[in-house]
N, C-alpha and C positions, 0 to 999 in steps of 0.2 A: 363922577368916578370916585372923587375924594369922599363924598358922602357914603357911597356904597362901601368903600374900604372901611370907614369908621364903624358903619353899622355891622359889617361882617365881623370885625373884631369884637364888638359889643355882644353880638349874639353868641359867638364861640366861647367868650369868657363868662357869660352869664346865662348858662343853660337853664337853670330853674325857672326863669321868667317865661321861657318859651316852650316848656315841656307840657305835654298833654296830661302827664301824671306827676307824681311827687318825685320821680326819679331824676337824679341830677346827671345821669350818664347818657341821656338821649335828648335830642332837640326835635320838637314836632315840626314837620314840614308845613303843616297848615298854619301854625302861628308864625313861623319864619316868613312864609310867603305873604301872609296878611300884613305883617309888620312892615316889610319892605315896601309893599304897595301903598300903605298908609303914608309912609314917609315920603314917597314919590309924589303923592297928591298934595301934601302940605307944601312941598317945595315948588310944585307947579303953580299953586295958588299965589305964592309969594312973588313968582316971576311973571304973573299975569297970563299964564298959559291955561289951557283947559285941563283941569284936574283929571277928568275922565280919560281923555285921549292920551295924556301923558302916562297915566297909571297903567293903561293897557300896553302902551309901548314899553314902559319900564318892566312890566311883568313878563312880557314876551321875551325881552332880552335877558332877564335874570332868572327866569323860572328854573331853567335847567341847572344853573349854578347853585341856586338855593337848595334844590332837591339833593344835589350832590353833597353839599355841605351838611345838610341835615342827616343824610344817610351815612356820612363818613365813618362814625364810630362803628355802625353795624357792618359796613363793608370791611373795615379793618379786622373786626372780630372774625368775620367769615373767612378771610384769607389767612389768618394767622397760623392756623394749624390744619390746613386742608390738603397738605401733601399726602399723597397716597401712601399708606403704611406699607413697609416692606413685608413680604410674606415670611421671610426668614428673620430671626431675631439677631440681626447684625448689631453689634454693640460698639459704638465709638467711645473714645475716652476724652478727657479734658485736653484742650489744645489741639485736637486733631482736625476739626472742621474749620477750614479757612473762612475768614470774615465773622467767625463766631464771637460772642461777647466774652468779656473777661471774668465776670462773676461766675462762680462754679454752678450754682443752680440755674442761672440764666443759660449756661452752656447746655445743661441737660434739657431745658425747655427748647432751646434752639434746635437741638438734635431731634427732639420729639416732633416739633413743627415741620421738620424735613422728612418725616416718615419713619424714624428709628424708634423702635419700641423696646430697646434693651440698652444697657449702659455698663461700661466696664472701667475700672480704675485700679491699676496695679497697686498703687500706694495710698488708696483711700484709708487703709488701716492705720496710716501714720498721720492722718489729718485730724483736726480738732474734733473732739467727741460731739460737740453740739452741731457741727456741720454734718457729721456722719448721721446724726439723728434726723436732721432736715432732709438729707439725701434719701434716707429710708422712708420718710413720710411722703416726700415728693414722688418717689417711685411707686409707692403704694396707691397714692391718689390718682396717678396717671396710668397705672397698670404697666409700669416699666419693669422689665425683668433685669435684675442686677446680676452682673457677671462676677468674675473673680476679683479678689484682692490678695496680695501676698501675705501669707501668715508667717513665713520665714524664708529667708534667702540662704539659709544654712549657716551663715556666719563663720564660714571656714571649718565648721565642724565635720570631722570624718565620721559619717554615720556608721560605718563598719568598725570604727574604733574611736568612739566619742570621748571617752574619759568622763569622770564625774562632773567636771565643770561644763563640758559640752552637753551632757544629758540635762543638766540643770538649765542651761540656756535655752535649749530647744523646747523643753517642756514648759518653760516660762512663756515662750512665744505661743505655744498652743493655748495657754490660759488667756493670754491677751487677745488672741484671735476669737475665742469664744465670747468674750465681752464685746468685742467690736461687732460680731454678728448679731448680738442681741440688739444693738442699736440700729443696724441697717436691714436685717432680715436676709442677709446673704447666706448662701449654702456652700458654694464652691470656693475654696481658698487655694491659691497657688502655693506649692511647696517645692523648694529646691533642696534635695537631700545630699547637699555637699559634693566634695570632689571625689575622684577615684584615685587609686594607686595603680599606675601602669605596670608595676612590678609584681603585684599581687593577683592571684587567680580571680577573675571577674566573678565567677559564680560564688566564690567564698565571700567576696565583698557584698554581693546581693543578699546572701543568707544572713550575714551579720547585721547589715543595715536594716533588715526586716525586723529585728528584735527591737530596735529603738523606734521604728515606725509603728509597731503594735502598741507601744506605750503612749505614742502620740494619739493613736486612734482611741485609746481608752479615755482620753480627755475630751475629744471633740465629738465622738460618735453619738453620745446621748443627746447632743444638741442639734443633731441633723446636719452636721457639717461634713463635707467631703474634702479630704486632702488631695488636691489635684496635682499629681507629680508631673513636673514639666521637664521633658528631655530638651536639652539645649545644644545648639551648634557651636556655641562659644564657651570659653572657660568660665570658671566661677572662682571665688576666693579659695585659694589653696590648690588650684590646678585644674585639670580637665574635669568636666562634670561626671558624676557617677552615672547619670542617665543622658545618653547622647542621641538615642534613636527611639522611635516608637517601640521597637522590640525590647530595648532596655527597660523602658517604663513598664511594659507588660510583664517582664520577668520579675521586677520588684513588687508589683501589685499582686501578682499571682502568689508570690512568696508570702506576702503579708496576709493575703486572703481575708480582707475585711471590707465591708461595704463602704467604709469611710476612707478608703485608700484606692484611688483610681488614677487614670492617666489623663493629663491635659495634652491633647493632640494639637500641637501648633504646627500647621502645615508648612509654615515658612521654615522652621528649623529642620524639618524632615527633608524639605527640598534643598535646603542650603548645604546639607551633608552629602548631596549627590543622589537623593532618592526621588527627585522630581517626577521622573517617568513612572514610578511605582507608588505614587501617593495613595491611590485608592486601594491597590493591592495590599500595601502595608497596613492601611487603616482597617481594612477587612480582617486581617489576621489578629489584630488586637482589640476588636470592637467590643468584646465582652468585658473589657476593663476601662472603657473610655467614659468619662463623665463630662468632658468640656472640650470645646473647640476654639481655636484661634486661627486667623488668616493673616496673610502678609505675603506679598509676591516676592519672588527670588529670581535674579539678584535685585538688590536695592531696597527691599523691605518697604515698599510703598503699596498703594491700593492695587487690587487685582487688575491685570491687563498691562501693568508696567514692567512685568518680568516674564518668566517662561512657564510658570505653573498654571495649570488648567483648573481655575476655580469654578468655571461653569459646571464641569464634570464633577468636581468635588461636592458642590452644592446639591447636585442631583443625587449623588451617592448618599449624602446625609438625609435627604428627604426619603429616599428608598429605605434607609435604616430607621426611619421614624424619629430622627433627632429633632427636637423642638426647642432645645435650650439656647442659651446665648452663644453667638459666634463673635468672639472678641476681635475687633479690628486692630490687631496688634502691629501697627505699622504707622508710617508717616504719610503725608500728602505729597504728591509729586510736583504740585504747582501751588502758587500763592494766590491770594485774593479770590475774587468771584470765579475766575477761570479755574482755580484750584478746587473750589467747592463744587462747581459744576462737573468737573472731571471726576472727582471722587464719587459723587452721588450717581453719575452716569455709569461708572464702572460697576457699582453695586446693583443698579437697576438691571444691568446686563446679566450679572451673575444670578440675580434673583428671578429671572424670567422663567 
């Protein structure tokens, strides 16, 4: 057994000596088998045993193990990315999938190997430019559809009364966003059009906010970028959000009336404000202005099935509407470790059925 162990290590660490070709990544089963049998014969002769009989016995005992060792690399390669791809373009983000690796690109590969063909990262636009380029290259190579990243969180600017400094800051964000998308190839970018004033007529705020939004569109539209306006269930810097519901987002995008200004329909936020029973009804009403989708169950903001929202029905609705873009998994995982990974993937398999 000691000899077998030593020879095993020798073969694994010196693959070129046993390869049928010049490749150093494969070990030929024929050479491995022959080598082990030869070594067995030599040892038998030394001990005064019958070389032929011992060789046969040795080969019988070790043949299966050798074949497994030789085929090891091929088997690993076969199983690395053989998870069935999801039909819908569900898009996880960094840190979401339990047991995933720490390296950013490795996380993308981990998601790909588990069947996901889209990827989303809210703050990718704030990461190192070289990493962003690598993300774009990796996505292109693997056929991964990249989802949104934030172009601006509003920075507390009142879009309906931005002032000169506010306009300057927002337009600067637009220009930075364009440069980012050149590196990654992304097209949808999340935009938060600041806070609202509870004391000011809402329609007036929308009308005035549309003026600044049109200037933003002037910068990004020629580059194929869509400013995805996200209604939020929580506050933003400066107060409650200008856009709180699907309906609010539709009003703004209709007022702007540009192909580069559309609604990001995050069903978690719509459900969180009490519209859970009307998710599909409300989405239908604004569908002409929707460019992007995000999921997250409510309450809790974890994977589908952990709250009260019917994402099986929502996914069927999206298919009926012909939506084939990314569906951002804008939530956390309900559990940790392998149990958490299995639970999250299982929930999306159910939704994807």
